[in-house]
N, C-alpha and C positions, 0 to 999 in steps of 0.2 A: 419492326417496331412493336414494343410491348404496348398493348391496348387493354389495360385492365378494365373490367366492367365496374361501374360505380352504382351501387344500390341507392335508391332514394331513401330507404330506411337505414339509419346508421346502426341499428342493432344487428349484430352478426351472430348467427347460431353457430355453435361449435361444429355441428354437422356440416354446415356450409363451408366453414374454414378448412375442414379436413378434406372435403371432397372436391372443392373447386379452388385450389391455390392460385390459379391464374386469374381468378376474379376478385382477389383481395387487393385493395388499394393500400398504398403507403399510409394514408390517413387512418384507415381501419387498423393497420398494424400498430401504429403509434397509439391509438386509442386502447388497443387490447393489451399491450405489454404491461402497463401498470395494474390493470385489472387482474391479470393472471399472477403477477408478482405478489399482489396483496391477498390472493386467495388463501383461505385458512386450512386447506387440506394438503399442504406440503408435508412430507415426512423428513425429519432431520436425520441425515445419514452421517455427516462428519461435523463434530462440534468442537472446534478449536477456537481459542481466543482470537486468533488472527484470520480465521477463515471458517465459514459455515457452508455446508453443501446439503441441499434438500433434493428429494426426488418425489415424483408423482406419476402414477400410471395413467396412460391413455390421455395425456394432455392434448386438447383440441381433437379428441377422437382419433388420435394418431396410432393407437394400438401399441405404442411403445412408451417406456418411461421417459419423462422429461426431467430436466435438471435446473435447479436454481442455485447460484453461488453468490455469497456475500463476502466482500472484503472492504477494508478501510485503508486510506492512504493519506499521509501527511503532506499532501501536494495540493497546489491551487486547483480549483474546480476546472478552470479553462484548460489547464495542462492535460488533465485526465480526459476531458471531452475531446480535445483536438486529436489525441492519439486514437481514441476509440471510434471517432468518426471516420478514420482511415483504417477500415477493417484489415486491409492488406498489410499495412504497416504494423498494425497491432499484432496480427497473427505472426508476422515475420519475427517480431520481437519476443513473443512470449510462448509460442506453440512450437514444440520441437519437431512435430510431424508436418509442419507447413512446408509446402513446396513452391507454390506460385500463387500470386494474386493478380487478377486482371480486371480493370475497369473497362468493360466491353463497350459501353456507350452511355451517354447521359440519359437520365430519366427524371426530367424536371416535372414537378407537381406543385400546385399552389402552396402546399404546406412546406415544401423544401425544393427550391428551384436549382439546388446544387446536387440533387440526387443522382444516382448512377445505377446501372446494372452491372453486377459484380460476379465474377467466378473465382472461387478459392479452391485450391487443390492441396490434397494431403497424402502423404506417403503412409500406407498402412503396414502394420507388421506382417511378415510372411506367415501364412501363405495367402493372405487377403489381397485382393486387387485394390489399387489406390482409389480414393474417393474424391469427387468434386461436388461443390455446392454452387447452385445458381440462385441468386436472389437480388432483390432491390436493396439499396443501401440509402437510408434517409435518416435525418435527425431533426429534432425539434427542441427549442428552448421553451420549457413549460413556464418557468418563472426564473427569478434571479438565482435560485438555489437548486434548480432541477432541470436536467437535460435528459432526453431520450435518444437512443440510437436504435434504429429499427432495421431488421432483416425481413423483407417481404417475400414470401415464397412465390415463385412463378413457374409456369411451364412454357417453354419456348423450344419447340422442336426444330426451329431454324438454326439453333446453335448446336452443332454436333458435339457429342460426348468425346472427350479426348481418348486416344488410343490407350488401351490397357487401364482405363478408368471406369468406375461405376458412378453414375450421377445419383446422389442421395436425395430421396424425397424429403423435402424440408417443410417445416411448419413455422408459424410466427415465432421469431426469436429476437434477441437484442439485449440492450442494457438500459437501466435507469441509473443515472449518476446524480448524487445529491450531496450538497454541503450539509454537514451535521452541526448541531449546536456545540459539539465538542471540538470544532475546528478542523476535523478531518473530513475527507470526502469518501462517501460510500459508493461502491459499485455493486449493483445487483445484476447478475447475468442470467438470462433465460435462454435455454437452448433445447430445441425439440426437433429431432430428425430420425428418419429410418436409414439404416445403413444400406438396405436394399441388396441387389445382387443375390448371392447365394446365402446371405445371412437373414434368417427368418426373424420375425418379431420375437418369437419365443427364445431363440438363441441370444438375441441382442439383450433382452431383459434379464435372462437367467444366467447366462454364462459370461456376458461381457459387461455387466453392470459394475463389477468391482474395478475393471480396467477403466471404465468411463469415470468413476469417482476419482481414481488415482490421477487420471489425466487432467481433470478439472482442478484438483488440488494443486498439482504442479503448475499448471498454466496460469492460474490467477494469483498464486504466490509469485510467479515470475513477473506478473504485472507490477507488483510493488517494487521488486528489485530493479526492474527496468526504469520505472518512473523516478525513483529516488536516487540521488538528490536532484533538486531543481536548481536553477540559477538564482542568485541572490536577489535579482530584481523582480522575481515573482513572489517573494516572501510577503505574506500578509501578516503583519505583526499581531494584529488583534486576534486573528484566528490561531496563530501560534501560541498566544497567551491562553486562549481557551483550551487548546490542546494540553498544555503543560499543567494548567490548573486542574483539569479533569484527570490527568495522569496522577497528580498528587492525591486526589481524592480516591481514585481506584486503588492505588498502591498501598493505602492505609490498611487494606484488608488482606494483604499478602502474608504468607507464613514466614516466620523468622528462620534464618539459616545460620548455623555456627554460633559461637559464643565469643564475647569480647569483654574487656575490662570496663569499657564505657560504650554507651549507645547500643544500637542494634542494626542488623542488616536483614533485609527481607528480599525475597526473590519472587518474581511472577512474570506474567506475560501481558503484553499490550497489544491492542487490536491493530496498531499501525507498524509494529516492529516484527521482523522475522526471527529475532532471538530473544531469549529470556532477558529481563531487565532486573536491575538491583536498586533497592531503596535503602538509604542510610538515614538514621535519625540520631542526632546528638545535641546536647546542650553544652555550650562552651562558656567559660567565665571571661568573656570579652565583650566589649561594647559592639552594638550592631554596626556602627561606623567602621570599626577596625575589621570586622568580619568581611564586610563588603569590599573594603580596600584590598584585603588578601585574596578573596575569591574572584573579584571582578576587576576593579580599577587598576590594580597593580599585580594581576594574577600571574603574568609571565615572570615577574621578579620573584614571586613567592613559591611558584610551583616546584622548583628544585629543592626547596627547603622541606617539603612534606611528601613529595612523590619521587620515589627512588628510580622509577623507570623513565622519568622525564629527561630528555636530552636537550632540547632547545625549543624556543617558540618565537614567532615573529608576528607583529601586527602588519598585515598586508595592506589594509586600508581602514581608515576611520570613516564610518558612514554618518555618524552624528555624535555630538558630544555636548552634554549639558549636565548640570547638577542633578536634574530629575531623571534623564534617560540618556544613555550612550550606547553606541553599537559599533562593532568592528568586524572585519574579516580577519580571522586568526589562522595561522598555520603552526602546528606543533608536531614534534617528533618524539617518539617513545621507543626505548630499546626493549627487546625481547630476549629470551635465552639464545645462546650463541648459534645454535643450529637453525634458528628461525629468522625470517626477514623481520626487520624493524617495522614499526607502524607509523604512518603519517595521517594527520587529520587536517582538513581545511573546512572551517565552519563559520557561520554567522554567530556572533556572540554579543549579547546585549545585557545591559543592567538597567533596571528601572525601579525607582522608589515608588511603590504603590501608595505608601503613606509614610508618616514619620516613623512607623514601627514595623514596616514590612517591605522587603526588597525581593524582586524576582530577577534571577539570572538565568538566561536561556542560551542553550547551545543547539545548533542545527546545521548539519553538514550541507554544503552547497557544491554545485558544479564549479570547477575552476580550471582554467587553461594551463596552469603551471605544470610542468612535467613532474612525474613522480621520481624522487631521488633514487639513484641506484642502491639496491639493497633494502628498499622499503616497499611496503604494500599500503595503498591508501585505504584506510578503514573508514567507517561511517559512524557518525553520531546521529541517531534518530532523535526527534525532539527530546532534549535532556534538560534538567532544571535543578537549580539550587533555589530554595525559598528560605530566606533568612528573616526571623521574627524576633523582635525585641522582647525579652522576658522582663528585664529591668535594666537599670543603667549599666550594669556590669555583667549581664548574662544574655546570651543569644541562642535561640534554637535554630539549628540548621537541618532542613529537610532536603534530601538530594535523591533524585532518580536518574540513574545512568542507563541509557538505552543505546548500546553500541553493537555494531556488527564488525567483527575483526577482519572479515573478508579473507581472501587467500585460503590456504590449507587449514588455518586455525578455525575458520568459520564453521567448518564441518563438525568440529569437536566442541564448539563453544558451549552448547547446552548439555554436554555429556561429560567427557573427560576433564574439561576445563572448568566446570561449574563450581566445584569446591574451591579450586585455586582462585577463581575470580571473586568468590565470596570473601576469602581470606585477604585478598588484595584490597577489597573495600574496607574491611576492618582495619587493616594496616594503615590505609590512607586516613581514615577517620581518627585513629589514635595519634598519627603523626600530626594532623592538623591541631588536635587538642594540645599536644606538647608545644607546637609552634605558638599557639595563642597564649599559652602560659608564659612563654619567653618574651613576648612582645610588650 
């Protein structure tokens, strides 16, 4: 039985944490994680819109570099928390080196009576021996918008090291999961450990640092891919609105790409999407009511009139329907060049009149049990939006941000070889819509 020593003084020195891991309590771990994440002396190593990775030497007097990783996800808070509270399930889903996770026994404490003692095992690249981690797993709901998942380092010689494995000396680690005002969920991951065995601290910090950064980059991007999309019954519409309104604001600063007779196309990155997104802006000489009818209420009837790739679409379910706000589950099929699989999307689709002069149309892919048709790949729409604004009685501004992951083999080339073609497709669709509105 693990019997951690509880100090009367809640203040923990870094020296104490590093020298006496078996004496650290889960409560102390949960207290320490946000303090360390908020420290100002982290060094930014990877600065991408969708992921940031920091490093810091000698975290908790560990004599090695520790890492902090930040990502955002357009997923409900509870969904993210539930996955990360199950560290074995999470690692199985997102870490390519993960071999085995074991809940060795319960570790109930006042702050979390569902805690456990966990061992996670990882296959290391040749010629390194495999590694295992032994730690307590506990969580805490700090408030309605913040949760912590804590890995408490312990020493327990009664649990033998697996054959052909090295047990890594571990330091306080875990995650802080927070709902942001933008409607997304941020995951901050703190990880500090020594590889041990024949790997010295010097080798770990100087020769293996780059591989650590690459592993975290892949692992926490995998988290986004694994989590998204969620089921339709988990969608929080108010948070989804916050996300797309923030997206519209952020995308105003993107750089233009290509040229067109009307409107403009911009390209940029979003914190919650794995692929580059496109923004189009155009003013059409049509009433706001007609624009909304074409883009939302009767969209499946009008899509083949302005999108040449569209094959067919179906309303799978009407979720709500009123003059002010309606929502549906939509399935659409699009054709691609002959040598490629066609694409299918299933998404939550809503239309809301924010005022007499502004309408918000939102697309968001969802999990769905229907089989993928033969010859198709199910692609994804990350939170995507049309905002339609009345200029006057016969003029409407259309702002559109498209955040899609084409998946399959196309996904690999989406931000490189296909980028120019996708920009042209956005121009073509915008010009086709303008022609359609003139004919109506």
